[in-house]
C-alpha positions in Angstrom: 140.1 100.1 153.4 141.8 99.3 150.3 143.1 95.4 149.4 145.9 95.5 147.5 146.9 91.9 146.0 151.2 92.0 145.5 153.5 89.7 144.5 157.1 90.5 146.0 158.5 93.4 143.7 156.0 92.8 140.8 154.4 95.7 139.2 151.9 95.7 141.9 154.5 97.4 143.8 153.7 100.9 142.1 150.4 101.2 143.7 152.0 100.3 147.4 154.8 102.4 147.3 151.6 104.6 146.1 149.6 103.9 149.3 153.1 104.9 151.3 153.2 107.6 150.0 149.7 108.9 151.1 149.6 107.0 154.0 146.3 106.2 153.1 145.3 102.5 155.3 145.5 99.2 153.2 145.1 95.5 153.4 148.3 93.6 151.5 147.6 90.4 150.5 150.8 88.5 149.2 151.0 85.9 146.4 153.4 83.7 145.1 154.7 84.5 141.0 152.8 83.5 139.3 149.7 83.6 141.2 147.7 82.0 138.2 150.0 79.2 137.8 151.2 78.8 141.8 147.6 80.1 143.8 145.0 78.8 141.3 142.3 80.2 143.7 143.4 83.5 143.0 141.6 83.4 139.7 138.2 83.6 141.5 139.4 86.9 142.4 140.9 88.0 139.4 139.9 86.3 136.6 143.0 87.2 134.3 144.9 86.3 137.4 147.6 88.7 137.1 149.0 91.5 139.4 148.2 94.3 141.0 144.3 93.4 141.9 143.3 96.2 143.9 139.4 96.4 145.6 138.5 99.5 147.2 134.5 99.3 148.1 132.9 98.4 144.3 135.7 99.2 142.6 138.3 96.4 141.1 141.4 97.7 138.8 143.8 95.4 137.0 146.3 98.3 136.0 149.5 99.2 138.3 150.0 103.2 136.3 146.0 103.7 136.5 145.6 102.7 140.3 148.2 105.4 140.6 146.2 107.6 139.5 142.9 107.1 141.3 144.9 106.8 144.1 145.8 109.9 144.1 142.1 111.1 143.7 140.8 109.0 146.0 142.6 109.7 148.7 144.3 113.3 148.5 141.8 115.3 146.5 143.1 118.3 147.6 146.5 117.0 146.3 147.8 118.1 149.4 151.0 115.5 149.0 151.4 116.4 145.7 151.5 113.4 143.7 149.0 114.7 141.2 149.8 116.9 138.8 145.8 118.9 138.0 145.2 119.9 134.3 145.8 123.8 135.1 149.2 122.6 136.5 152.4 123.1 134.1 153.6 119.8 133.7 149.7 117.7 133.6 150.7 116.8 129.9 154.2 115.4 131.3 153.0 113.8 134.6 150.2 112.1 132.5 153.2 111.0 129.9 155.4 109.8 132.6 152.8 108.3 134.2 151.7 106.0 130.9 155.4 105.7 130.2 156.6 104.1 133.3 154.3 101.0 131.7 154.1 100.9 127.9 157.1 101.7 127.1 160.0 100.9 130.0 158.1 98.2 131.9 157.2 96.3 128.5 160.4 95.3 127.1 161.7 93.8 130.1 158.7 91.7 130.5 160.1 90.2 127.3 163.2 90.1 128.6 162.0 87.9 131.9 159.8 85.7 129.6 162.7 84.6 127.3 165.4 84.7 128.7 164.5 83.6 132.7 161.0 81.7 132.9 160.5 79.9 129.6 162.4 76.1 129.5 165.6 75.8 128.0 164.4 75.0 125.2 162.0 78.0 124.8 164.2 80.2 125.4 165.3 82.8 122.9 168.5 84.9 123.6 168.2 86.8 120.7 164.9 88.4 121.8 166.1 89.2 125.1 168.8 90.8 124.4 167.3 92.6 121.6 164.4 93.9 124.0 166.9 95.0 126.5 168.8 97.4 123.8 165.3 98.8 123.1 164.7 99.3 127.1 168.0 101.0 127.3 167.4 102.9 124.2 164.3 104.4 125.6 166.0 105.4 128.4 166.9 108.6 126.4 164.2 110.8 126.6 163.9 110.1 130.4 167.5 111.1 130.9 167.1 114.2 128.2 164.2 115.5 131.3 166.2 114.5 134.3 169.2 116.7 133.1 167.0 119.4 133.7 165.2 118.8 136.6 165.1 116.3 139.3 161.7 115.0 138.7 159.7 114.2 135.7 156.7 116.7 135.6 155.7 120.3 138.1 159.3 120.2 139.5 158.1 117.9 141.8 157.9 114.2 143.1 154.7 112.2 141.8 153.3 109.6 140.3 154.9 109.9 137.7 158.2 109.1 139.6 156.4 106.2 140.6 155.5 104.7 137.6 158.9 105.1 136.1 160.7 104.5 139.1 159.2 101.1 139.4 160.7 100.4 135.5 163.9 101.3 137.0 163.7 99.0 139.8 163.1 96.1 137.8 165.5 97.1 135.4 168.3 96.9 138.9 166.8 93.5 139.2 168.2 92.8 135.7 171.2 93.7 136.3 171.1 96.7 133.9 171.5 99.4 136.1 175.4 99.7 135.5 174.1 101.1 131.7 171.5 103.9 132.9 172.4 107.3 131.6 174.2 109.6 134.4 171.2 111.8 134.8 168.6 108.2 135.3 171.1 106.6 137.0 171.2 109.3 139.9 167.6 109.8 139.4 167.2 106.0 140.8 169.7 106.8 143.6 167.0 109.6 144.6 163.9 107.6 144.0 165.8 104.7 146.5 166.2 107.7 149.3 162.6 108.4 149.6 161.4 107.4 153.0 157.9 105.6 151.7 160.1 103.6 149.6 162.1 101.9 152.1 158.6 101.4 153.9 157.0 99.3 151.1 160.2 97.6 150.9 159.3 96.4 155.0 155.9 96.3 154.1 155.9 93.7 151.3 158.6 91.8 153.4 156.9 91.3 156.6 153.9 90.2 154.6 155.1 87.7 152.7 156.6 86.3 156.1 153.2 86.8 157.7 151.5 85.0 155.0 153.7 81.9 154.5 155.1 83.6 151.1 158.7 83.9 150.4 160.0 87.4 150.5 162.3 86.5 147.5 161.6 88.3 144.4 160.2 84.8 142.3 159.3 87.4 139.5 163.2 88.1 138.7 165.0 85.5 140.5 
C-alpha cells in the first residue's frame, strides 16, 4: 500500500487528491508543519524534511507533480480515469505543461510570499518581496486564464492530473486571500474543481487523519 506523508493543505495535497480520484488504497501519515522543525524524527525517513514523501514498495518520491504522474501510471495503466494524457493524444504537451506549471510557475512565488510575510520573525519579514511575488503569481495566471476562456480544463478536453497540479496552486492562493483577484475564467475553474467529489474526500481524509494522529487539523502552513 502507498504511504503518503502529508501536512494539512500543503503541497502533499496534490497526491492525496490524486489518490482519491483514482480510488487507490493508501495510508496517510500526518505531520505538523514544518515537519523538519516540529517532528525531527521525520528527517530519518526523508532527509530533506519536506512533504510530500511517498513510499510505494522500493519507490521513494518527494516531488508533488511527479508523484501525480507516477500515481496515474501506477494505479491506472489503462487510463480508465483519464487523469493522464498519452503521447498519441492531442493535448499531451499541454498536459505536461500544466502538470509542471502548477508547481514551478504558480506555487513557487507563493512560497516566497509565505516565507517573507508569514513564517519569518518580524525582524526578517520583507513586505516588498511578499508584494512583488504576489504580483508575480497573479501575472502568471494570465496564461491559465487564456486557456480556460476556451475550455473547462487545461488539456485533452477533460479533468486530468494537470488540473490537480494547478488546482492546488489556486487552493493555496485562496488560503492567502488572493481568490478575489483571480481572472474570471480562473475563478470559475476554481469553483468547478472544488465541486469534485474526490477533492471533498481529500479534505475530509486529511482532517480525520490529523485528528486521529494528534496533529492539528488547522492549516499551519498558511495560518
